Kinemage of the C-alpha trace (Angstrom):
@kinemage 1
@onewidth
@group {chain A} dominant
@subgroup {mainchain}
@vectorlist {calphas} color= white
{ca met a 1} P -45.776 -63.102 -12.546
{ca glu a 2} L -44.858 -59.438 -12.366
{ca arg a 3} L -44.375 -59.733 -8.607
{ca asn a 4} L -42.011 -62.678 -9.055
{ca asp a 5} L -39.919 -60.673 -11.539
{ca gln a 6} L -39.734 -57.759 -9.112
{ca ala a 7} L -38.707 -60.120 -6.311
{ca arg a 8} L -35.940 -61.678 -8.448
{ca his a 9} L -34.763 -58.206 -9.492
{ca ala a 10} L -34.657 -57.040 -5.853
{ca ser a 11} L -32.810 -60.204 -4.866
{ca arg a 12} L -30.142 -59.617 -7.523
{ca trp a 13} L -29.619 -56.005 -6.384
{ca his a 14} L -29.390 -57.210 -2.791
{ca lys a 15} L -26.626 -59.642 -3.786
{ca tyr a 16} L -24.807 -56.909 -5.712
{ca val a 17} L -24.927 -54.648 -2.667
{ca gln a 18} L -23.645 -57.480 -0.471
{ca val a 19} L -20.726 -58.072 -2.870
{ca leu a 20} L -19.886 -54.355 -2.984
{ca val a 21} L -19.986 -54.103 0.805
{ca phe a 22} L -17.758 -57.178 1.097
{ca val a 23} L -15.255 -55.818 -1.456
{ca gly a 24} L -15.220 -52.455 0.325
{ca tyr a 25} L -14.736 -54.172 3.661
{ca val a 26} L -11.825 -56.287 2.380
{ca thr a 27} L -10.266 -53.250 0.653
{ca ala a 28} L -10.473 -51.216 3.854
{ca ile a 29} L -8.853 -54.030 5.865
{ca cys a 30} L -6.065 -54.444 3.273
{ca phe a 31} L -5.451 -50.687 3.161
{ca ala a 32} L -5.378 -50.460 6.954
{ca gly a 33} L -2.977 -53.416 7.093
{ca gly a 34} L -0.758 -51.852 4.435
{ca glu a 35} L -0.798 -48.528 6.266
{ca met a 36} L 0.241 -50.197 9.508
{ca ala a 37} L 2.982 -52.239 7.814
{ca val a 38} L 4.519 -49.244 6.014
{ca arg a 39} L 4.531 -47.174 9.209
{ca ile a 40} L 6.162 -50.031 11.169
{ca phe a 41} L 8.825 -50.740 8.546
{ca tyr a 42} L 9.242 -47.171 7.293
{ca gly a 43} L 12.879 -47.048 8.405
{ca his a 44} L 13.690 -49.819 5.893
{ca leu a 45} L 11.417 -48.550 3.103
{ca arg a 46} L 12.129 -44.816 3.076
{ca asp a 47} L 13.926 -43.226 0.184
{ca tyr a 48} L 14.151 -39.768 -1.364
{ca asn a 49} L 10.567 -39.789 -2.682
{ca met a 50} L 9.061 -41.109 0.547
{ca glu a 51} L 10.974 -38.587 2.656
{ca met a 52} L 9.986 -35.724 0.364
{ca trp a 53} L 6.361 -36.831 0.693
{ca arg a 54} L 6.649 -36.982 4.501
{ca tyr a 55} L 8.112 -33.460 4.539
{ca ala a 56} L 5.138 -32.235 2.488
{ca ala a 57} L 2.633 -34.058 4.708
{ca asp a 58} L 4.134 -32.715 7.948
{ca leu a 59} L 5.298 -29.197 7.130
{ca lys a 60} L 3.109 -27.865 4.319
{ca gln a 61} L -0.215 -26.189 4.964
{ca pro a 62} L -2.736 -25.836 2.106
{ca leu a 63} L -3.654 -22.291 1.093
{ca lys a 64} L -6.649 -20.949 -0.798
{ca asn a 65} L -4.551 -19.265 -3.458
{ca arg a 66} L -4.555 -20.691 -6.977
{ca asp a 67} L -0.973 -19.508 -7.575
{ca leu a 68} L 0.282 -20.448 -4.101
{ca pro a 69} L -1.529 -23.648 -3.049
{ca phe a 70} L 0.733 -24.366 -0.065
{ca his a 71} L 3.443 -22.991 2.188
{ca his a 72} L 5.238 -24.178 5.301
{ca phe a 73} L 3.448 -24.171 8.625
{ca pro a 74} L 5.028 -21.576 10.935
{ca asn a 75} L 7.086 -22.771 13.903
{ca lys a 76} L 7.213 -26.451 13.000
{ca glu a 77} L 10.124 -28.880 12.997
{ca gly a 78} L 10.921 -32.300 11.623
{ca thr a 79} L 13.835 -34.430 10.455
{ca tyr a 80} L 13.720 -35.409 6.785
{ca tyr a 81} L 16.389 -37.213 4.791
{ca gly a 82} L 18.798 -36.805 7.691
{ca ala a 83} L 18.415 -33.044 8.112
{ca val a 84} L 16.375 -31.046 10.621
{ca ile a 85} L 14.005 -28.590 8.939
{ca lys a 86} L 12.696 -25.985 11.361
{ca thr a 87} L 10.500 -23.077 10.317
{ca asn a 88} L 10.214 -19.649 11.913
{ca ser a 89} L 7.051 -17.604 12.517
{ca leu a 90} L 6.936 -16.727 8.785
{ca gly a 91} L 7.086 -20.380 7.754
{ca leu a 92} L 10.650 -19.963 6.449
{ca arg a 93} L 13.514 -22.363 7.084
{ca asp a 94} L 15.530 -19.752 8.917
{ca arg a 95} L 15.905 -18.032 12.258
{ca glu a 96} L 13.567 -15.280 13.426
{ca tyr a 97} L 14.030 -11.810 11.952
{ca asn a 98} L 12.868 -8.435 13.188
{ca pro a 99} L 10.127 -7.244 10.816
{ca his a 100} L 11.921 -3.900 10.816
{ca lys a 101} L 15.386 -4.041 9.313
{ca pro a 102} L 18.078 -3.110 11.862
{ca glu a 103} L 19.639 0.325 11.449
{ca gly a 104} L 22.554 0.174 9.018
{ca ala a 105} L 21.918 -3.463 8.058
{ca lys a 106} L 21.394 -4.735 4.517
{ca arg a 107} L 19.017 -7.570 3.736
{ca val a 108} L 19.241 -10.180 1.019
{ca ile a 109} L 16.253 -12.410 0.209
{ca leu a 110} L 16.733 -15.707 -1.636
{ca leu a 111} L 13.691 -17.019 -3.510
{ca gly a 112} L 13.759 -20.634 -4.667
{ca asp a 113} L 12.661 -24.234 -4.325
{ca ser a 114} L 14.091 -27.245 -2.440
{ca phe a 115} L 17.659 -26.364 -3.523
{ca thr a 116} L 17.353 -23.025 -1.738
{ca met a 117} L 15.447 -24.480 1.210
{ca gly a 118} L 18.354 -26.931 1.515
{ca trp a 119} L 16.908 -30.433 1.153
{ca gly a 120} L 19.084 -32.935 3.009
{ca val a 121} L 21.489 -30.239 4.269
{ca ala a 122} L 21.984 -28.886 7.789
{ca ser a 123} L 20.779 -25.312 8.339
{ca glu a 124} L 24.240 -23.890 8.953
{ca asp a 125} L 25.475 -25.333 5.639
{ca leu a 126} L 22.829 -23.719 3.407
{ca tyr a 127} L 24.172 -21.361 0.773
{ca ser a 128} L 21.961 -18.616 2.195
{ca lys a 129} L 23.641 -18.897 5.609
{ca arg a 130} L 27.108 -19.349 4.110
{ca leu a 131} L 26.566 -16.235 2.002
{ca glu a 132} L 25.454 -14.333 5.105
{ca arg a 133} L 28.641 -15.325 6.945
{ca ile a 134} L 30.877 -14.365 4.014
{ca leu a 135} L 29.182 -10.982 3.679
{ca asn a 136} L 29.493 -10.230 7.384
{ca ser a 137} L 33.135 -11.279 7.434
{ca ser a 138} L 33.851 -8.580 4.831
{ca gly a 139} L 32.530 -5.851 7.140
{ca gly a 140} L 29.113 -4.379 7.756
{ca thr a 141} L 25.886 -6.039 8.867
{ca tyr a 142} L 24.054 -8.331 6.495
{ca glu a 143} L 21.058 -10.659 6.767
{ca ala a 144} L 20.452 -13.329 4.115
{ca ile a 145} L 16.902 -14.638 4.464
{ca asn a 146} L 16.061 -18.057 3.049
{ca met a 147} L 12.585 -18.109 1.466
{ca gly a 148} L 13.122 -21.410 -0.361
{ca thr a 149} L 10.274 -23.936 -0.232
{ca gly a 150} L 10.200 -27.468 -1.591
{ca asn a 151} L 8.258 -27.976 -4.864
{ca tyr a 152} L 7.904 -24.259 -5.595
{ca asn a 153} L 8.157 -22.845 -9.105
{ca thr a 154} L 8.725 -19.278 -10.309
{ca val a 155} L 5.025 -18.367 -10.133
{ca met a 156} L 4.808 -19.539 -6.514
{ca glu a 157} L 8.056 -17.791 -5.579
{ca leu a 158} L 6.597 -14.533 -6.906
{ca glu a 159} L 3.463 -15.025 -4.778
{ca leu a 160} L 5.512 -15.709 -1.648
{ca phe a 161} L 7.651 -12.640 -2.351
{ca lys a 162} L 4.541 -10.458 -2.606
{ca trp a 163} L 3.006 -12.040 0.497
{ca lys a 164} L 5.983 -12.058 2.858
{ca gly a 165} L 9.148 -10.933 1.119
{ca leu a 166} L 8.415 -7.301 0.299
{ca ala a 167} L 7.474 -6.567 3.917
{ca leu a 168} L 11.000 -7.556 4.981
{ca asp a 169} L 12.403 -4.502 3.129
{ca pro a 170} L 15.193 -6.269 1.184
{ca asp a 171} L 18.088 -4.452 -0.435
{ca leu a 172} L 18.766 -7.347 -2.795
{ca val a 173} L 16.594 -10.198 -4.067
{ca ile a 174} L 18.221 -13.307 -5.508
{ca leu a 175} L 15.874 -15.347 -7.704
{ca met a 176} L 17.270 -18.888 -7.812
{ca phe a 177} L 16.164 -20.751 -10.942
{ca phe a 178} L 16.186 -24.517 -11.503
{ca leu a 179} L 15.059 -26.020 -14.803
{ca asn a 180} L 11.827 -27.502 -13.407
{ca asp a 181} L 10.663 -24.045 -12.245
{ca thr a 182} L 8.580 -23.846 -15.421
{ca glu a 183} L 6.278 -26.638 -14.192
{ca pro a 184} L 2.565 -25.830 -13.829
{ca val a 185} L 1.453 -24.732 -10.363
{ca pro a 186} L 0.211 -27.902 -8.596
{ca arg a 187} L -3.497 -28.118 -7.926
{ca glu a 188} L -4.717 -27.724 -4.364
{ca arg a 189} L -5.859 -31.001 -2.804
{ca thr a 190} L -8.933 -30.900 -0.630
{ca gly a 191} L -11.296 -33.238 1.194
{ca leu a 192} L -10.742 -36.985 0.943
{ca thr a 193} L -7.951 -36.615 -1.629
{ca tyr a 194} L -5.959 -34.389 0.730
{ca ala a 195} L -6.615 -36.712 3.673
{ca val a 196} L -5.492 -39.864 1.834
{ca val a 197} L -2.769 -38.634 -0.542
{ca gly a 198} L -1.468 -36.078 1.930
{ca his a 199} L -1.297 -38.271 5.028
{ca ser a 200} L -1.324 -41.970 4.102
{ca tyr a 201} L 2.081 -43.654 4.236
{ca phe a 202} L 0.712 -46.643 2.315
{ca ala a 203} L -0.712 -44.497 -0.511
{ca ser a 204} L 2.619 -42.688 -0.767
{ca phe a 205} L 4.488 -46.015 -0.860
{ca leu a 206} L 2.276 -47.345 -3.665
{ca phe a 207} L 2.592 -44.128 -5.660
{ca asp a 208} L 6.383 -44.167 -5.257
{ca arg a 209} L 6.663 -47.761 -6.530
{ca leu a 210} L 4.316 -47.045 -9.438
{ca thr a 211} L 6.422 -44.028 -10.423
{ca arg a 212} L 9.573 -46.160 -10.399
{ca leu a 213} L 7.950 -48.772 -12.634
{ca arg a 214} L 6.691 -46.170 -15.093
{ca ser a 215} L 10.130 -44.530 -15.382
{ca arg a 216} L 11.692 -47.950 -16.004
{ca phe a 217} L 9.350 -49.082 -18.776
{ca phe a 218} L 8.115 -45.852 -20.384
{ca arg a 219} L 10.533 -43.379 -21.952
{ca asn a 220} L 8.175 -40.420 -21.412
{ca phe a 221} L 8.626 -40.826 -17.649
{ca glu a 222} L 12.448 -40.712 -17.844
{ca trp a 223} L 13.736 -37.617 -15.998
{ca ser a 224} L 15.693 -36.025 -18.876
{ca thr a 225} L 12.709 -36.457 -21.227
{ca tyr a 226} L 10.447 -34.893 -18.622
{ca tyr a 227} L 12.711 -31.833 -18.396
{ca arg a 228} L 12.855 -31.487 -22.182
{ca asp a 229} L 9.045 -31.565 -22.379
{ca leu a 230} L 8.856 -28.651 -19.916
{ca tyr a 231} L 10.394 -26.445 -22.632
{ca ser a 232} L 8.349 -27.769 -25.550
{ca ser a 233} L 5.103 -26.483 -27.026
{ca lys a 234} L 3.226 -28.929 -24.733
{ca asn a 235} L 4.107 -26.665 -21.809
{ca ser a 236} L 3.654 -23.288 -23.496
{ca ala a 237} L 1.120 -22.016 -20.927
{ca ser a 238} L 3.439 -22.773 -17.991
{ca leu a 239} L 6.452 -21.324 -19.819
{ca thr a 240} L 4.486 -18.136 -20.393
{ca ala a 241} L 3.384 -18.038 -16.737
{ca ala a 242} L 6.966 -18.490 -15.510
{ca ala a 243} L 8.216 -15.726 -17.811
{ca gln a 244} L 5.455 -13.366 -16.668
{ca ala a 245} L 6.223 -14.144 -13.022
{ca thr a 246} L 9.920 -13.386 -13.594
{ca arg a 247} L 9.050 -10.066 -15.227
{ca glu a 248} L 6.742 -9.229 -12.323
{ca val a 249} L 9.530 -9.893 -9.802
{ca val a 250} L 11.708 -7.525 -11.843
{ca gly a 251} L 8.963 -4.874 -11.851
{ca leu a 252} L 8.329 -5.114 -8.114
{ca cys a 253} L 12.037 -4.786 -7.368
{ca arg a 254} L 12.415 -1.757 -9.629
{ca glu a 255} L 9.381 -0.077 -8.090
{ca gly a 256} L 10.803 -0.642 -4.617
{ca gly a 257} L 14.382 0.367 -5.430
{ca ile a 258} L 15.538 -3.203 -4.749
{ca arg a 259} L 18.472 -4.743 -6.626
{ca leu a 260} L 17.865 -8.134 -8.273
{ca leu a 261} L 20.112 -11.016 -9.292
{ca ile a 262} L 18.898 -14.070 -11.251
{ca val a 263} L 20.910 -17.253 -10.636
{ca asn a 264} L 20.716 -20.500 -12.625
{ca ile a 265} L 21.247 -23.786 -10.739
{ca pro a 266} L 22.339 -26.577 -13.113
{ca glu a 267} L 20.982 -30.127 -13.023
{ca leu a 268} L 23.729 -31.872 -11.038
{ca arg a 269} L 23.371 -35.397 -12.426
{ca glu a 270} L 25.588 -34.666 -15.416
{ca leu a 271} L 27.743 -31.540 -15.759
{ca glu a 272} L 30.022 -32.476 -18.685
{ca pro a 273} L 28.606 -32.550 -21.277
{ca tyr a 274} L 25.651 -30.548 -19.991
{ca arg a 275} L 22.388 -31.541 -21.680
{ca phe a 276} L 20.116 -28.770 -20.407
{ca ala a 277} L 21.582 -25.654 -21.967
{ca tyr a 278} L 18.111 -24.907 -23.385
{ca ala a 279} L 16.836 -24.243 -19.832
{ca thr a 280} L 19.842 -22.031 -19.053
{ca asp a 281} L 19.275 -20.123 -22.305
{ca tyr a 282} L 15.615 -19.618 -21.346
{ca ile a 283} L 16.335 -17.939 -18.001
{ca arg a 284} L 19.405 -16.097 -19.316
{ca gly a 285} L 17.236 -14.679 -22.094
{ca leu a 286} L 14.727 -13.351 -19.543
{ca ala a 287} L 17.547 -11.755 -17.537
{ca glu a 288} L 18.933 -10.064 -20.637
{ca glu a 289} L 15.483 -8.933 -21.751
{ca thr a 290} L 14.799 -7.301 -18.370
{ca arg a 291} L 18.399 -6.042 -17.956
{ca val a 292} L 18.986 -7.947 -14.712
{ca pro a 293} L 22.413 -9.321 -13.688
{ca phe a 294} L 22.627 -13.071 -14.345
{ca leu a 295} L 24.807 -15.797 -12.845
{ca asp a 296} L 25.071 -19.330 -14.237
{ca leu a 297} L 26.475 -21.664 -11.568
{ca leu a 298} L 27.529 -24.351 -14.053
{ca pro a 299} L 31.101 -23.030 -14.526
{ca ala a 300} L 31.638 -22.995 -10.742
{ca leu a 301} L 30.329 -26.552 -10.270
{ca arg a 302} L 31.551 -28.219 -13.458
{ca pro a 303} L 35.144 -28.929 -12.241
{ca tyr a 304} L 33.845 -31.358 -9.595
{ca pro a 305} L 32.656 -34.958 -10.050
{ca pro a 306} L 28.848 -34.715 -10.060
{ca gln a 307} L 28.283 -37.318 -7.335
{ca ser a 308} L 30.607 -35.422 -5.004
{ca leu a 309} L 28.001 -32.630 -5.068
{ca trp a 310} L 24.923 -34.778 -4.321
{ca val a 311} L 23.068 -35.215 -1.041
{ca ser a 312} L 23.094 -38.987 -1.686
{ca asn a 313} L 23.639 -41.466 -4.514
{ca glu a 314} L 19.899 -41.421 -5.285
{ca asp a 315} L 19.369 -37.693 -4.722
{ca pro a 316} L 21.199 -35.048 -6.803
{ca his a 317} L 20.183 -32.110 -4.604
{ca ala a 318} L 23.160 -29.919 -3.688
{ca asn a 319} L 25.020 -31.181 -0.617
{ca ser a 320} L 27.078 -29.140 1.849
{ca lys a 321} L 30.088 -28.996 -0.498
{ca ala a 322} L 27.936 -27.773 -3.391
{ca asn a 323} L 26.252 -25.205 -1.123
{ca ala a 324} L 29.672 -23.806 -0.206
{ca ile a 325} L 30.625 -23.468 -3.896
{ca ile a 326} L 27.290 -21.804 -4.707
{ca ala a 327} L 27.610 -19.314 -1.823
{ca gln a 328} L 31.102 -18.275 -2.922
{ca ala a 329} L 30.039 -17.850 -6.556
{ca ile a 330} L 27.052 -15.692 -5.550
{ca tyr a 331} L 29.219 -13.569 -3.250
{ca glu a 332} L 31.718 -12.958 -6.043
{ca lys a 333} L 28.900 -11.949 -8.417
{ca ile a 334} L 27.399 -9.589 -5.836
{ca thr a 335} L 30.806 -7.999 -5.313
{ca thr a 336} L 31.623 -7.735 -9.024
{ca glu a 337} L 28.253 -6.147 -9.835
{ca gly a 338} L 28.246 -3.945 -6.736
{ca leu a 339} L 24.749 -5.174 -5.879
{ca leu a 340} L 24.965 -4.247 -2.198
{ca arg a 341} L 26.700 -0.925 -2.552
């Protein structure tokens, strides 16, 4: 009797294993088919989120640094959202620079996220390169080095500045702030998660569609609500980390005799009325506390229809026109404050 029970028990487990193997087999086939389909029809499916994911999958290398989990691969190139992004030997979207500053030249470093990197904008139209041309046209020799990286926040910008920026011997650092720079540092993905999430077109497609559905049906996933939550008590640890990182940038610049300018980039979806003054007040308060010159770009951009400043109708990153306005406003602030004298 006992043997019969054991046999029935073993038979049931054998059937369970068979079912699990079959389900796994079917899932793998479906996933492989979905992967193939998305790759074949990617040209018709791609949008801002998919292109941003592809940029991250192709150009970002994971790092073993809790506060800087990724940076661009050096000397890589790809076309994303209609713009070529090419990195130099430092992993920056810029040309090569001599590690030693040329005699008589002055260097400006711009720290920032995808706005500074220039998402969807040609290299020559970036506000870093436009600023460099304006400075050189006024006499002298100037280099404006773009250290912007997509999905960076203030903590990560500080880490990159310590790692690669200080060695470039800048005369002026411009810390570009956008209201989502108080986000937590993203966790490093490793192993199977990195392989699937970081390189599967199908997984990215599914995640993108799920995100769209959530933002449509759940208010907490709406973009303006998300920004507001970044400055609430829910995000106090990240707010504190961003403030500490800003103060550390200030300290490093003062120790090195480097001038510093903090610049606020407004959310371009809606400029009048502007709903995110709380984020501007946050970064302006840090600038005043640390006695650092501050520039709010909202007055320079507000006269223009918001959509005329966007990369596309679905993507409110700054386009070429907006980059030109930003470069001119920064130049005027540098001149007024005498930051490169």
